[in-house]
Steps between C-alpha positions, in 0.01 A plus 500: 500500500352176369654167600643245257303183439687177579452153356505321835486551873864396517592792271318738734693367799835537323404831336815522293574799283407473133750653262362428153174411332406286202486661156353368173739234366582690180660784699777263619546675835341540840387838630632645823224555756456869571459497880706207629474595868120484484499141367552347846145603596312198371160332533341168412140374510362153561157499337249235602129447446401640837782734593803683374814535709740784421857497624726805481849586617504850651854466637541760776156658458194408707196453270271567798641851528564581134239577235450171313254453215406177322352590162232277349299749295536439128450863402448848637279638222385252238140444376354155561341507154611613156382794293502786752628774269637853541610503864768741625721409796709797610728582791486177704768295671432126478722226637530151652284300260544125456436516127552159332733402218371665182605315183336571161307172507321572828271745669729797573394687813734757650508734795294734283355469151193539278431125463431491125343840443562823310620850567637493854737772619740405780717798590700670774494190720757305700490120469739273685547158655277294274589133533486473120357785290404855593303639201324239287366576154459130437251250375215337689429138583261381226770473232709264712641471850829312534365214289845370411587461868161347580468254213842463329329412172658775287789744546437840652580652160198322347269607781620858456421488129154367582451781752558757224244340268247450779537860612448625146185289467374643830546864401865591556520827308593866526133583546466292818840442660814697589581865423611548861732773627757407764700812586701677768499203737777368723516119501759304696583189704276256311580134443404455135401821321439867545252489209375179336244420234401258226259643241325730749777757452429577132507864385614618844750766600756434775665833570738658749494227763785426740542122519775336701599201716284254307567126546836566665415282802507187280258308720373310195568476129285518189508633144268793569721723713582866420433856608251511211391166346243516221368240258310612190555866581363624169568874454610545862710813551766476774628854541736675742520241778788454745567127544793380707620227737274239341581145399379608155391855425230433238390189313269524198388153396282383210323747269724798576342683209463877482682525834723801563758501781624858510689735729544251785788477745628147569793442734633264769282218369629148452356539148329807358265392220372181339275474195392144430335310211354809336507611137480878522461771426620620839713804583770550765616862489667768710563269796797468732607139557772530762515143634773258383243268335268714284295278270364153447378550143310178434279656235507662158377822345616751761631855454770617746554874455702760696568281805800502733594132531769446762470120506456193284230362270419131466302369201346162434266330254184322614394239246291278728229752601290679241338811650222732377504833323207731432351755267634849583363654821260212545457172685385336175738213431679482167731202544772332703872475427831371630778735608803491271669800668618809316276729293604765756584866445779650711550867425701770676561327832804508728651159579759444772730197527701358785219326690520145628317258271336184628394335173666460157209692343550806723657787305578865563404686186343366182761252374285217634286543188799371301492170685297201396269427792289253303336224696694173447197355322513780241871445445439131446234583243756704305738206519233269361417746218874558434461874567734522799632832366175646638607418857613857550402822677223745416463635149615861473199621304155393386638438152774273633244307703286447189806376310577248775141377493539441127831323561329267748309349209144385455295419805258656741544553874835319507656768279430775753629287786836464324573871446577760767288813468647840421620753757478873431776681688638851459618816672609341827788598728716225653711548814755305699520194278140470384492372142288579195299290255680457168205644310514836678624782274507801731631473855769628736724338759666606822751302705388683813250379757225763544468385863122531511370524856155573639495707818208598720503837673198591712254309284652612171685251280796612291697328226870578521728403212785616281431564130790452261552746213439221249137469615419836342655400167257214435310538174132495596159619387158545662322165533130463422246231419551496125873419542439188708320286245278216613584181692496205263248281683215739582583758228372802696658839563678624812237755591306654788190326645275737303671400174692826461868519413763535771783751465778444754572870535524528881756359740441340841484846660258641244762702314448540127747309287706665229513406133809293585397355836755365747491120548351396831218651706656845561506791258620782728840369608862597444830323451645411838316446826122535510243488778140480378180490704310202356223425752328662796182426687 
């Protein structure tokens, strides 16, 4: 077991138990540390020009008799130059790498990774105990390396924007970068990420990995922590993974365009999924979100279809950071935009209430789309224009949104800042107090708690829950690309990476859906108690 880093020699001497770790401030709560008893094993280093002294508290163990390793290697398998394409790494166990912090504005080495190349396959491996990141699909150093920290001349956001434009100028494209396959790996006990990547991850497939115990030691804090943390993951497909006991299951940040998150199992995470400052189209379908805090939806233009959502969703506008969007299935830049929230599709999901909420924006169900979450600046603009009646929730249709835009009067960008976008919601099932958006026509409700639990039995993971009779009475229809429309900002379809239409005609287990599919990720279930195998190695 790895020791816990301390901030001082005095902390090492005291070696007190740590009970909680720091969370991002918007979550409004601390996270309980997973292995409290292990936290008393601490170390601290005094680093000088000529020597480094390391102090550690082994308590009753004798380090001269035990196996003790001090890791200094940055990586286990990572090219020292870029552009080494089409390498397969299969069947290895790699561990104990002192990989550095890997933000999107820096060089991003990991325990293993292609280092800005194309077509790697990393499969059937075991990766564990990376100080920061295990698998890196990230950027290289020439487009910036922690310049905000080094120079403090511009915010990190601006340096990140510059990194995107520099990378594009230097050949960032489908022809040269990305298209990796990361599958059937077991990744655990890493300090920052199981899988990380800015731009180098484009057009990749992350499939059937078991990722757990990521960032749960809370030795340090930063805004790049998750089981999977990708920036600019254009057309990345995240399919059939098992992600649990992470500070955050998955975090898709900037340019989440063409991304599909499908058939994954999330449970026992402090938070399951975050999508940030992206404009769509992205798809979240046939997943199980079994943690109390399911979503930080800090984006627009998403489609949430046939998910089991046992926790809360938090939404927020971002009107101080304009982020890029692209031509379909391409790194070619088309524009940048602010995030006004909404423009989401939520069809045929199961929502469960009764969870503890930590923020006013956190809601079980879809009724949060009825609330005005406008940034205070936008509300003040409506006050100045005497259009305060527009300080309301999401429009209930595209037509209603267009009418509100007209009502906002003449103007340019200010008009769109003063009107909440539409939400497209239908065919959902609400349990145990979860509430529905006022614009939803077809839905069903149950007062009962389905009591969703995930159980592991000899390497197989089962979902156990109770289905109420009302679930099967929900008016539904098969969902496909042509029904989803186009996100307002980028104006592109919800489609597969090859441009073909998607028909959501299979459930999480691969069963074919009927002409009146059941809300949620399961098609072959019955009223009453169910036990469904949802993941196995």
